[in-house]
C-alpha positions as CSV (number, residue, x, y, z in Angstrom):
1,M,81.5,106.6,131.8
2,A,84.3,104.4,132.2
3,Q,84.2,100.8,131.9
4,E,86.2,98.7,134.6
5,Y,87.6,95.2,132.9
6,D,90.4,92.3,134.2
7,L,91.0,92.2,130.6
8,V,90.7,94.1,127.4
9,I,91.7,92.8,124.2
10,I,92.0,94.5,120.9
11,G,91.2,93.0,118.1
12,G,88.5,90.4,117.4
13,G,89.8,88.0,115.3
14,T,91.0,84.3,115.8
15,G,93.5,85.1,118.2
16,G,91.6,87.6,119.8
17,Y,87.8,86.2,120.4
18,V,89.9,82.7,121.2
19,A,91.4,84.8,124.1
20,A,88.5,86.4,125.1
21,I,86.3,82.9,125.4
22,T,89.2,81.6,127.5
23,A,89.5,84.6,130.3
24,S,85.6,84.2,130.4
25,R,85.8,80.9,131.3
26,L,88.5,81.7,134.2
27,G,86.0,84.3,135.6
28,L,87.6,87.2,134.1
29,K,85.5,90.2,133.1
30,T,86.5,90.7,129.3
31,A,85.7,93.0,126.7
32,I,87.1,92.8,122.9
33,V,87.5,96.0,120.7
34,E,87.0,95.3,117.4
35,H,86.7,98.1,114.0
36,E,85.6,95.6,111.9
37,A,83.7,92.4,112.3
38,L,84.2,89.6,114.7
39,G,86.7,86.6,113.1
40,G,88.9,89.4,111.7
41,T,91.1,88.5,108.4
42,C,90.6,84.5,108.9
43,L,87.3,84.6,108.7
44,H,86.4,87.2,106.3
45,K,89.1,88.1,104.2
46,G,91.4,84.8,104.6
47,C,91.6,81.1,105.9
48,I,87.8,80.6,105.4
49,P,86.5,82.5,102.3
50,S,89.5,81.1,100.6
51,K,89.0,77.5,101.4
52,A,85.5,78.1,100.4
53,L,86.5,79.1,96.6
54,L,89.2,76.5,96.7
55,R,86.6,73.6,97.5
56,S,84.5,74.7,94.6
57,A,87.4,75.1,92.1
58,E,88.5,71.1,93.6
59,V,84.6,70.4,93.0
60,Y,84.4,71.9,89.5
61,R,87.9,70.1,88.4
62,T,86.7,66.7,89.6
63,V,83.4,66.8,87.9
64,Q,85.6,67.6,84.8
65,Q,87.6,64.6,85.3
66,S,84.0,62.5,85.9
67,E,85.0,60.5,82.9
68,T,87.5,58.2,84.7
69,F,85.3,56.9,87.2
70,G,82.9,56.1,84.9
71,V,80.6,58.8,85.2
72,E,79.4,60.3,81.8
73,I,78.2,63.7,82.1
74,E,77.2,67.0,79.6
75,K,79.9,69.4,79.9
76,P,79.9,70.9,83.0
77,G,79.3,74.8,83.5
78,L,80.9,77.5,86.3
79,N,78.5,79.5,88.1
80,F,80.7,81.9,90.0
81,T,77.9,84.1,91.2
82,K,76.9,80.9,93.3
83,V,80.4,80.4,93.9
84,Q,80.4,83.4,95.8
85,Q,77.5,83.0,97.5
86,R,78.7,79.5,98.8
87,K,81.2,81.3,100.6
88,A,79.6,84.4,101.7
89,D,76.7,82.2,103.6
90,I,79.4,80.3,105.2
91,V,81.5,83.2,106.4
92,D,77.9,84.5,108.0
93,R,77.0,81.3,109.5
94,L,80.7,81.4,111.3
95,H,80.4,85.0,111.9
96,K,77.0,84.5,113.9
97,G,78.4,81.8,115.5
98,V,81.3,84.0,117.0
99,Q,78.4,86.8,117.8
100,F,76.7,84.0,119.7
101,L,80.2,82.4,122.0
102,M,80.3,86.4,123.1
103,K,76.8,86.6,124.0
104,K,77.6,83.3,125.9
105,G,80.6,84.3,127.7
106,K,79.2,87.9,128.7
107,I,82.3,89.2,126.5
108,D,81.3,92.8,125.9
109,V,82.2,93.8,122.1
110,Y,82.6,97.3,121.4
111,N,82.5,98.0,117.7
112,G,85.5,100.7,117.1
113,F,88.9,101.5,116.6
114,G,90.6,101.1,120.0
115,R,94.0,103.2,121.2
116,I,95.8,102.4,124.2
117,L,96.4,105.8,126.4
118,G,99.7,106.9,128.2
119,P,99.0,107.3,132.2
120,S,96.2,109.7,132.6
121,I,93.6,110.4,135.1
122,F,92.2,106.9,134.7
123,S,95.3,104.7,135.8
124,P,98.7,105.7,136.4
125,L,100.2,103.1,133.8
126,P,99.6,103.3,130.0
127,G,96.8,101.0,129.0
128,T,93.4,102.8,129.4
129,V,92.1,102.0,126.2
130,S,89.8,104.7,124.1
131,V,87.6,103.3,122.0
132,E,86.4,105.6,118.3
133,M,82.9,104.2,118.1
134,A,82.0,103.0,114.5
135,D,78.7,104.5,114.8
136,G,80.0,107.8,115.5
137,S,78.8,107.9,119.2
138,D,81.0,109.7,121.9
139,N,84.4,107.6,122.6
140,E,84.0,104.9,125.1
141,I,86.8,104.3,127.9
142,L,87.8,101.1,129.2
143,I,89.9,101.1,132.0
144,P,91.6,97.3,132.0
145,K,94.0,95.2,134.8
146,N,95.6,94.0,131.7
147,V,95.5,94.6,127.9
148,I,96.1,91.8,124.9
149,I,97.1,93.8,121.5
150,A,95.4,91.5,118.9
151,T,95.2,93.5,116.0
152,G,96.6,91.1,113.4
153,S,98.0,91.8,110.3
154,R,97.0,93.4,106.1
155,S,98.3,92.5,103.2
156,K,101.6,94.1,102.1
157,S,102.1,95.9,98.6
158,L,105.1,96.3,96.3
159,P,106.6,100.3,96.2
160,G,105.4,101.8,93.6
161,L,102.7,99.4,92.5
162,D,99.4,100.9,93.7
163,I,96.4,98.6,94.6
164,D,93.5,99.9,92.5
165,G,91.5,96.8,92.6
166,T,91.0,96.6,89.0
167,Y,94.2,96.1,87.5
168,I,96.1,95.4,90.6
169,L,94.6,93.5,93.5
170,T,95.8,92.0,96.6
171,S,93.9,88.7,98.0
172,D,91.3,91.2,99.6
173,E,90.2,92.3,96.4
174,A,90.4,89.1,94.8
175,L,87.9,87.3,97.5
176,Q,85.3,90.1,96.2
177,M,85.6,89.4,92.3
178,E,82.4,89.0,90.9
179,Q,83.6,87.0,87.9
180,L,87.1,85.6,86.5
181,P,89.7,86.9,84.5
182,K,91.0,84.9,81.7
183,S,94.4,85.7,82.9
184,M,96.1,86.1,86.0
185,L,99.9,87.1,87.1
186,I,100.2,86.6,90.6
187,I,103.4,88.3,92.0
188,G,104.8,85.8,95.4
189,G,105.3,82.1,95.1
190,G,104.1,81.6,98.9
191,V,101.1,80.4,100.5
192,I,98.6,82.6,99.4
193,G,100.1,83.3,96.0
194,V,100.0,79.0,95.9
195,E,96.6,78.5,97.1
196,W,95.3,81.1,94.6
197,A,97.5,79.8,91.7
198,S,95.9,76.4,92.3
199,M,92.0,77.5,92.6
200,L,92.5,79.8,89.9
201,A,93.9,77.2,87.5
202,D,91.5,74.8,88.7
203,F,88.5,77.5,87.5
204,G,90.2,77.5,84.5
205,V,91.8,80.7,84.5
206,E,95.6,81.0,83.1
207,V,97.9,81.7,85.7
208,T,101.2,82.8,85.8
209,I,103.5,82.8,89.3
210,L,106.6,85.3,89.6
211,E,108.7,84.3,92.9
212,Y,111.8,86.5,94.0
213,A,113.6,83.0,95.5
214,E,114.5,79.7,94.5
215,H,111.5,77.8,94.4
216,L,108.1,78.1,95.5
217,L,107.0,78.1,99.0
218,P,110.7,79.0,99.9
219,A,110.2,78.0,103.7
220,E,109.8,74.5,102.9
221,D,111.3,71.2,102.2
222,Q,113.3,71.8,99.0
223,E,111.4,68.5,97.7
224,I,108.3,69.5,98.7
225,S,108.7,72.7,96.7
226,K,110.1,70.7,93.7
227,E,107.0,68.5,93.2
228,L,104.6,71.3,93.5
229,E,106.6,72.9,91.0
230,R,105.9,69.6,88.8
231,L,102.8,69.3,89.5
232,F,101.6,73.1,88.9
233,K,103.2,73.0,85.6
234,K,100.9,69.6,84.9
235,K,98.2,72.0,85.4
236,H,99.4,74.3,82.8
237,I,100.6,77.1,85.5
238,Q,103.3,78.8,84.2
239,I,106.0,79.5,86.6
240,A,109.2,81.8,87.1
241,T,111.6,82.1,89.8
242,K,114.5,84.2,91.2
243,A,112.1,86.6,89.1
244,R,112.9,90.2,90.7
245,V,109.3,92.2,90.0
246,L,110.2,95.9,88.7
247,P,107.2,97.7,89.5
248,E,107.7,100.6,87.7
249,T,107.6,99.3,84.7
250,F,103.7,98.3,85.3
251,S,101.5,99.5,82.2
252,K,98.1,98.6,81.4
253,R,96.8,98.8,77.7
254,S,93.8,97.2,75.9
255,G,92.5,95.3,79.1
256,L,95.7,93.9,79.9
257,A,98.4,94.9,82.8
258,S,101.7,94.4,82.0
259,I,105.3,94.6,84.0
260,D,108.6,93.7,83.6
261,A,110.4,91.3,86.0
262,E,114.2,90.6,86.0
263,I,115.2,86.9,85.3
264,N,119.2,85.7,85.7
265,G,120.0,89.0,84.4
266,E,117.3,89.7,81.4
267,S,114.4,91.8,81.5
268,K,111.2,89.9,80.8
269,T,107.5,91.4,80.4
270,F,104.7,89.3,81.5
271,S,101.4,90.2,80.8
272,A,97.5,89.5,81.8
273,E,94.1,90.7,82.9
274,Q,94.6,91.1,86.0
275,I,97.7,91.2,88.7
276,L,97.3,89.5,92.4
277,V,100.2,91.0,94.5
278,S,100.7,88.1,97.1
279,V,104.0,89.2,98.7
280,G,103.3,88.7,102.5
281,R,101.3,90.5,105.4
282,E,102.5,93.6,107.5
283,P,101.4,94.0,110.9
284,N,98.5,96.3,112.2
285,S,101.0,98.0,115.1
286,D,100.0,101.3,113.8
287,Q,98.1,104.1,115.4
288,I,96.9,102.0,118.3
289,G,98.7,104.1,120.5
290,L,101.8,102.1,121.5
291,Q,103.7,105.7,121.2
292,N,102.0,105.8,124.8
293,T,104.0,103.3,125.9
294,E,107.5,101.7,126.4
295,I,106.3,99.0,124.2
296,E,109.0,98.0,122.0
297,T,108.8,97.2,117.8
298,E,110.8,96.1,115.3
299,N,109.7,96.4,111.8
300,G,106.3,97.0,113.1
301,L,106.4,93.8,115.3
302,I,105.7,94.0,118.8
303,R,108.2,92.3,120.7
304,V,107.1,90.0,123.6
305,N,108.6,87.2,125.4
306,E,108.0,83.8,126.0
307,Y,104.4,84.9,127.9
308,Y,103.7,87.3,125.0
309,Q,103.8,90.3,127.8
310,T,105.4,93.3,126.2
311,K,107.6,95.3,128.1
312,E,104.6,96.7,129.8
313,S,104.3,93.6,131.8
314,H,100.5,93.9,131.9
315,I,100.0,94.5,128.1
316,Y,100.4,91.4,126.1
317,A,100.6,91.1,122.3
318,I,99.9,87.7,120.0
319,G,99.1,86.5,116.7
320,D,100.4,88.3,113.1
321,V,101.2,91.3,115.1
322,I,104.3,89.9,116.4
323,G,105.4,88.3,113.7
324,G,106.4,84.2,113.7
325,L,104.2,82.3,112.2
326,Q,101.2,83.6,110.6
327,L,98.6,81.3,111.4
328,A,95.2,81.6,112.7
329,H,95.7,78.3,115.1
330,V,99.0,79.9,116.3
331,A,97.4,83.2,117.2
332,S,94.5,81.2,119.0
333,L,97.1,79.2,121.2
334,E,99.1,82.5,121.9
335,G,95.9,84.0,123.2
336,I,95.1,81.2,125.2
337,K,98.3,81.0,126.7
338,A,98.9,85.0,127.3
339,V,95.5,85.0,129.5
340,E,96.8,81.8,131.1
341,H,99.6,83.5,132.4
342,I,97.5,86.6,133.2
343,A,95.7,84.2,135.6
344,G,98.6,83.2,137.3
345,M,99.0,79.2,135.6
346,N,102.2,79.4,134.7
347,P,101.3,78.4,131.2
348,Q,103.9,76.0,129.2
349,P,105.5,78.1,126.3
350,V,104.6,77.5,123.0
351,M,106.8,75.4,120.9
352,N,106.9,76.8,117.4
353,I,108.8,73.5,116.0
354,N,105.7,71.7,116.5
355,I,102.9,73.8,114.8
356,P,101.8,72.3,111.7
357,R,101.9,74.2,108.6
358,C,98.9,73.8,105.9
359,V,98.7,75.1,102.2
360,Y,95.2,74.0,100.9
361,S,96.3,74.2,96.9
362,S,95.6,71.3,95.0
363,P,97.7,69.5,96.1
364,E,97.7,70.0,99.4
365,I,100.8,70.4,101.4
366,A,101.5,70.5,105.0
367,S,104.6,70.0,107.3
368,I,105.8,70.4,110.8
369,G,109.1,70.7,112.4
370,L,112.5,70.5,110.5
371,T,113.2,70.6,106.9
372,E,116.0,68.7,105.6
373,A,118.0,71.3,105.1
374,A,117.3,73.0,108.3
375,A,118.0,69.8,110.6
376,T,121.8,69.3,108.4
377,E,122.2,73.0,109.2
378,K,121.6,72.2,112.8
379,G,124.1,69.7,113.2
380,Y,122.0,66.8,113.4
381,N,122.8,63.3,111.4
382,I,119.7,62.7,109.8
383,K,118.2,59.3,107.9
384,T,114.8,59.5,106.1
385,G,111.9,57.8,104.9
386,K,110.0,58.7,102.0
387,F,106.7,57.3,100.7
388,S,104.5,57.5,97.3
389,F,100.8,58.0,97.5
390,Q,101.1,56.0,94.0
391,S,101.4,53.0,96.0
392,I,98.5,53.4,98.4
393,G,95.2,51.7,97.6
394,K,92.9,54.5,98.9
395,A,94.9,57.2,96.7
396,L,94.2,55.2,93.7
397,V,90.4,54.4,94.8
398,S,89.9,58.5,95.0
399,G,91.9,59.0,91.9
400,E,94.7,61.1,93.7
401,T,98.3,59.4,93.5
402,D,100.2,62.4,93.0
403,G,102.6,63.6,95.8
404,F,104.6,61.8,99.0
405,V,105.4,61.4,102.6
406,K,108.8,62.4,103.9
407,I,110.3,61.5,107.2
408,I,113.6,63.1,108.8
409,S,114.7,61.9,112.1
410,D,117.7,62.2,114.5
411,Q,120.0,59.1,113.4
412,K,121.3,59.2,117.7
413,S,117.9,59.5,119.2
414,N,115.8,58.4,116.6
415,D,113.6,61.0,117.1
416,V,111.1,62.8,114.4
417,L,112.7,65.7,113.7
418,G,110.2,67.3,110.9
419,V,107.5,65.2,108.6
420,H,106.6,66.8,105.0
421,M,103.8,66.0,103.0
422,I,102.1,66.6,99.4
423,G,99.1,65.1,98.4
424,P,95.6,64.4,98.6
425,H,94.1,65.3,102.1
426,V,97.4,65.7,103.9
427,T,96.5,68.7,106.0
428,E,93.8,66.6,107.6
429,L,97.0,63.8,108.3
430,I,99.3,66.3,109.7
431,S,97.8,66.0,112.9
432,E,99.1,62.6,113.4
433,A,102.7,63.8,112.8
434,G,101.9,66.7,115.2
435,L,101.3,64.1,117.7
436,A,104.5,62.3,117.1
437,R,106.5,65.8,117.6
438,V,104.6,66.2,121.1
439,L,105.5,62.7,122.3
440,D,109.0,62.8,120.8
441,A,108.3,59.7,118.8
442,T,110.3,58.1,116.3
443,P,110.1,56.5,113.0
444,W,109.3,52.8,114.7
445,E,106.6,53.9,117.2
446,I,104.7,55.6,114.2
447,A,105.1,52.5,112.4
448,Q,103.8,50.6,115.4
449,T,100.4,52.6,115.4
450,V,97.6,50.7,113.1
451,H,96.6,52.6,110.3
452,P,93.4,51.3,108.5
453,H,93.2,49.5,105.6
454,P,92.4,50.8,102.9
455,S,93.4,54.7,104.0
456,L,95.6,57.2,103.0
457,S,97.0,57.4,106.7
458,E,98.6,54.2,105.5
459,V,101.2,56.4,103.9
460,I,102.4,57.6,107.3
461,G,103.1,54.0,108.1
462,E,104.9,53.2,105.1
463,A,107.0,56.7,105.4
464,A,107.9,55.7,108.7
465,L,109.0,52.5,107.8
466,A,111.1,53.5,105.1
467,V,113.3,55.7,107.2
468,D,115.1,52.4,108.1
469,G,114.4,50.7,104.8
470,D,111.4,48.6,106.0
471,A,108.4,49.9,104.1
472,I,106.3,47.5,102.9
473,H,104.6,47.9,99.7
474,S,107.6,49.7,97.8
């Protein structure tokens, strides 16, 4: 029998389940359709498991450096089986938490693959959802007043380079490794590639990164990218930029995978036990019935307006499937805004310029707003302030003094245009910069905020003072 809902959400990842909770709290009868596990890529194949491994790598690195803190221990060992078990336990605990929230919100969860139907006996409008149930039972038919598509994305592969899970991996396969390789070649120096490079290097794996662009993390401020490359080289990570990988040259022999890359017009061969392909993600928009609607796509990405409505005004789309900033916290925010619009609340549109971006490598990287190059390109006359962690007492105490904070502001209005950080725990520090962006703060106003001593946050106050040449400890 068909079930009627105010809202059906296709996809139970971070964006989908947060949207469902919001809808439930607003009194909407809500259902989620998810063909795998609630929590989606972020919880099971991305944010959480990778950060759990990064934390283990950080602890291992710290223990190896314990003598610098006056702590003498025998040579530390690494039990990668326990590392993976810890990761699995964290994921399981959070997964149970999401399941509890669904029950608490009286949100119906359908474990199956959802497809949007066109006009039919169930509705004169497209949007009825047919659910192919994972347990093999008969399809469920859901008749919603509104639909949110939150189907996320999947790892891209390179044409001609087949993912086999043995020699060639994506992050999905890498997260399930039972043992570490001695060497890893990473194709792609974006966020995922950089995080894996950092983690594996800290675990003692020989790492090489091949990046097509001129710098690692090409979307970040150039000073940040250059500093990251310098610090990665200190960790003995090999980096080749402006490298065009040639998939047709891939070969495997004697336990090694090899592939050529063209660098400055010359071909060079790179070899490692495994190759991690990290060249971005593609939207999960195929096979969900979009052809039965008037919904428009571009390169697989669903087109939406500022309230996340598709061309079918009662069908919304959020998260990775619409492109933009493919971040879990962005998908959650988009889901909230979409539900508020469905509920007639007239929400304020999301401003991507105020969304923080984080890289959880060692060193960490965090940023918000415009890079220096982007601000200049937009015609701003800018002034910048930069302050190093080397002059911050808490950084010295922690034994982590690499990196800096850079603040970019508009000379005319003094408003902060962008904040870029690299160094210890900057993914925790970036929220102050986020608040500054929301409030249109100036560097002077940030500097007037009292930053406790000793704390890493002092670096933000000093960088703010440095914009006008007034830093105290430089």
